C-alpha positions in Angstrom: 44.2 -49.0 26.4 43.7 -45.0 26.6 39.8 -43.8 25.4 41.4 -42.6 22.1 42.8 -46.0 21.3 39.6 -47.6 22.1 38.0 -45.7 19.9 35.2 -44.0 22.5 33.8 -40.4 22.2 36.2 -39.6 19.9 34.0 -36.4 18.4 35.3 -36.5 15.0 34.3 -38.0 11.5 34.1 -41.9 10.6 36.1 -42.7 7.2 35.3 -45.7 5.9 37.5 -47.6 2.8 36.1 -50.0 1.1 33.8 -51.7 -1.8 30.6 -50.0 -3.2 28.8 -52.5 -5.8 25.5 -53.3 -7.4 23.1 -55.9 -5.4 20.5 -57.4 -7.4 18.5 -59.6 -4.4 16.2 -62.3 -5.2 13.8 -63.5 -3.1 12.8 -67.0 -3.3 10.3 -68.8 -1.4 10.5 -72.5 -2.5 14.3 -74.4 -3.4 15.9 -73.5 -6.9 14.8 -75.6 -9.7 17.6 -76.8 -11.5 17.1 -76.5 -15.3 13.6 -74.5 -15.1 12.3 -71.5 -13.3 12.2 -70.6 -9.8 9.4 -67.6 -9.2 10.9 -64.9 -7.1 11.2 -61.5 -6.0 13.9 -59.6 -7.4 15.1 -56.2 -6.5 18.3 -53.7 -7.8 19.4 -51.8 -5.0 22.9 -50.1 -3.8 24.6 -52.2 -1.9 28.6 -53.1 -1.2 29.9 -53.9 2.7 32.0 -50.4 3.0 28.9 -48.9 1.9 26.5 -50.3 3.9 28.6 -49.7 7.4 29.0 -45.8 6.2 25.2 -46.0 5.2 24.0 -47.4 8.5 26.6 -45.5 10.8 25.0 -42.1 9.6 21.2 -43.8 9.9 21.9 -44.3 13.5 23.4 -40.9 14.5 27.2 -40.3 13.1 27.1 -36.9 11.8 30.2 -37.1 9.6 30.3 -40.2 7.6 32.9 -40.2 4.6 33.6 -43.3 2.5 36.4 -44.0 -0.2 35.5 -46.4 -2.9 36.2 -47.7 -6.8 33.4 -47.8 -8.8 32.7 -48.5 -12.6 31.5 -45.4 -14.9 28.6 -47.4 -15.7 26.5 -46.5 -12.3 29.2 -44.1 -10.6 26.4 -41.6 -10.5 23.6 -43.8 -9.3 25.8 -45.2 -6.3 26.8 -41.5 -5.3 23.4 -40.1 -5.3 22.0 -42.9 -2.7 25.1 -41.9 -0.6 24.5 -38.7 -0.8 21.1 -39.0 0.3 21.8 -41.2 3.2 24.2 -38.6 4.7 27.5 -40.0 3.5 30.3 -37.6 1.9 31.5 -40.0 -0.9 34.6 -40.0 -2.8 34.1 -42.7 -5.6 37.0 -43.3 -7.9 35.5 -43.9 -11.2 37.4 -47.1 -12.7 37.8 -46.4 -16.9 38.2 -50.1 -17.5 36.0 -52.4 -15.2 32.3 -52.0 -14.3 30.7 -51.6 -10.6 31.0 -54.7 -8.7 27.9 -56.5 -8.9 26.7 -59.2 -6.6 23.5 -61.6 -7.1 21.8 -62.4 -3.7 19.9 -65.2 -3.4 17.4 -64.8 -0.3 15.7 -68.3 0.6 12.4 -68.7 2.0 13.6 -69.7 5.3 13.0 -68.2 8.9 16.6 -66.9 9.2 16.1 -65.8 5.5 19.6 -66.5 4.7 21.5 -65.4 1.7 24.2 -67.0 -1.3 26.1 -64.5 -3.0 27.4 -64.8 -6.1 30.1 -62.0 -6.4 31.4 -59.7 -9.6 33.9 -57.7 -7.8 34.2 -55.5 -10.7 35.9 -52.2 -9.8 35.7 -52.6 -6.3 39.0 -54.3 -5.5 40.9 -52.7 -8.2 41.2 -50.1 -5.5 44.4 -49.0 -5.2 47.4 -47.1 -3.2 47.1 -44.2 -6.0 43.3 -43.5 -5.2 44.3 -43.2 -1.5 45.7 -40.1 0.0 46.9 -39.2 3.5 44.5 -36.3 3.5 41.2 -38.6 3.4 42.4 -38.9 7.3 41.7 -35.2 8.1 39.6 -34.4 10.6 38.7 -38.4 11.2 38.2 -40.1 14.7 38.3 -43.7 13.3 39.3 -45.5 10.5 36.7 -48.8 8.8 38.3 -51.1 6.1 36.2 -53.2 5.1 37.4 -57.1 4.7 36.8 -57.3 1.0 40.0 -55.4 0.3 42.3 -57.5 1.6 41.4 -60.4 -0.7 42.8 -59.1 -4.0 45.7 -57.0 -5.0 45.8 -53.5 -5.6 42.9 -52.9 -2.7 44.9 -55.1 -0.2 48.0 -52.8 -1.0 45.4 -49.9 -0.8 44.3 -51.2 2.9 47.9 -51.5 3.9 48.2 -47.9 2.7 45.6 -46.4 4.8 46.4 -48.6 7.8 49.8 -47.4 8.3 48.8 -43.7 7.6 46.1 -43.9 10.3 48.7 -45.8 12.4 51.1 -43.0 11.6 48.7 -40.4 12.9 47.2 -42.2 15.8 43.7 -42.7 14.4 42.4 -46.4 15.5 41.3 -48.6 12.9 38.2 -51.0 13.0 38.2 -53.9 10.4 35.0 -56.5 9.8 36.6 -59.5 7.7 33.3 -59.7 5.6 33.5 -62.8 3.7 33.9 -66.6 5.5 34.7 -67.7 1.4 37.1 -65.2 0.7 38.7 -65.5 4.1 39.1 -69.3 3.6 40.6 -68.9 0.0 43.3 -66.0 1.0 44.1 -68.1 4.7 43.5 -67.0 8.1 47.3 -66.3 9.1 47.7 -64.2 6.0 44.2 -62.3 6.7 45.5 -61.4 10.6 49.5 -60.3 9.5 47.9 -57.9 7.1 45.1 -56.7 9.8 48.0 -56.0 12.3 47.8 -53.2 14.4 43.9 -52.9 14.1 42.1 -51.5 17.2 38.5 -53.5 17.0 38.2 -56.7 14.7 34.5 -57.5 14.3 34.3 -60.8 12.8 31.0 -63.3 12.0 30.8 -66.4 14.1 31.7 -68.3 10.7 34.7 -66.0 10.6 35.7 -66.5 13.9 36.0 -69.7 13.6 38.1 -69.7 10.4 40.6 -67.2 11.9 41.4 -69.6 15.1 40.5 -72.9 13.7 38.1 -73.3 17.1 34.6 -74.1 17.0 33.0 -72.2 20.0 32.7 -68.3 19.1 33.5 -67.4 22.9 36.7 -69.6 22.8 37.5 -68.2 19.2 36.7 -64.6 20.9 38.7 -64.7 23.6 42.0 -66.1 21.6 41.2 -63.1 18.9 41.0 -60.7 21.8 45.1 -61.7 22.9 46.0 -60.0 19.3 43.6 -57.5 18.8 42.4 -55.0 21.3 38.9 -55.4 21.2 36.8 -57.9 19.5 33.3 -58.5 18.8 32.1 -61.7 17.4 28.8 -61.0 15.8 25.9 -64.2 16.3 23.3 -63.1 13.8 20.1 -64.0 15.3 22.2 -65.5 18.5 23.2 -61.4 19.5 27.2 -61.0 19.9 30.0 -61.6 21.7 32.5 -58.9 23.3 36.2 -60.0 24.2 39.1 -58.1 25.5 42.4 -59.5 26.9 42.0 -63.1 26.4 38.2 -62.8 28.2 34.8 -63.1 26.6 33.2 -59.7 29.1 29.9 -59.4 27.5 27.3 -61.9 25.3 24.1 -59.7 24.3 21.2 -61.2 22.9 20.0 -59.6 19.3 15.9 -58.5 19.4 13.5 -60.5 17.8 13.0 -59.8 14.0 10.6 -61.3 11.4 13.6 -61.9 9.0 13.0 -60.5 5.1 16.3 -60.8 4.1 19.7 -61.0 5.8 22.0 -59.5 3.4 24.0 -56.4 5.2 22.8 -57.4 8.8 26.4 -57.8 9.5 27.3 -54.1 7.8 24.4 -52.8 9.4 25.8 -54.0 12.9 29.0 -52.8 12.6 27.7 -49.6 11.3 26.1 -48.7 14.4 28.2 -50.3 16.8 31.5 -47.7 15.4 28.6 -44.7 15.3 27.8 -45.5 18.8 31.4 -46.0 19.8 32.1 -42.2 18.4 29.3 -40.7 19.8 30.8 -42.3 23.6 29.2 -45.5 24.0 31.2 -48.1 25.9 32.0 -51.7 24.3 28.7 -53.4 25.4 26.4 -50.5 24.4 27.9 -50.4 21.1 27.2 -54.0 21.0 23.8 -53.6 21.7 23.6 -51.1 19.4 24.7 -53.2 17.0 22.6 -56.0 17.5 19.9 -53.8 17.2 20.9 -52.7 13.7 21.1 -56.3 12.9 17.9 -56.9 13.2 16.4 -54.2 11.9 18.4 -54.8 8.9 17.0 -58.4 8.3 13.8 -56.7 8.1 14.2 -55.0 4.8 15.2 -55.8 1.6 18.8 -55.2 0.7 21.8 -53.8 2.8 21.0 -50.5 3.4 18.7 -48.9 5.9 15.7 -46.9 4.8 16.6 -44.3 1.9 15.1 -41.2 2.7 13.7 -40.2 -0.5 11.5 -43.6 -0.4 10.8 -42.9 2.6 9.6 -39.5 2.0 
């Protein structure tokens, strides 16, 4: 693979096309009590896999990060302001017929701070080919597509249009499958066919298993890398695997972290990985950056890096 196809040191912008949603994070230290109250700490924060990836890429040093997404009029200004503070140049299409997507994140009190999502995609997956323009690729060195786009029409068509335009220009594309639950509903082969031609696939352990039918993540990574030039399987607290040409090249550990909320940890990994690749890191180095960002993310509430306004 050429240096350009590998996505190393391209010197241009990162464009993310994906979901922007509002996250309502409820951290409960005791088991949920059906039919009555469960005490929880509840926060409303900006989220969405695509938006989170963009924010973490900017936070980890990518100087030019752009985002295309679709939101409702109810919170468009709030989301745009949050993305701007994070260093992301956004083009948000305002949907007149649907509210911004909302996800309720139930985070348990276990050591891994595991989360369960209740998802109303709202405007996010109503992104359509009409919302996409090939001009969005001007000055772009790498395109990242959120896997959520492939789980519904018309967002699937929008993702295909973006992928096709990128391939025509020779811009490498990365995809994070994003949701094991939606992936199971869509079907592995349908998803794999939709992302054919992608340069880097970044599934989680569960997503890699679903895509291959193999339980061992190393076997799954190796199999997927026969179909995609580079595959990075995210293993959470166990680190990550890097595979190419049917072989697992690296297995990297994750830094120790005191988990508070695992929401967005995979997005943080992806954002940091892409930022590192764009500044010249090889696959191993970029994966190490991803592992570190994921560990930092689980120590925070919500899926975004620190908001500069809050930090100030």
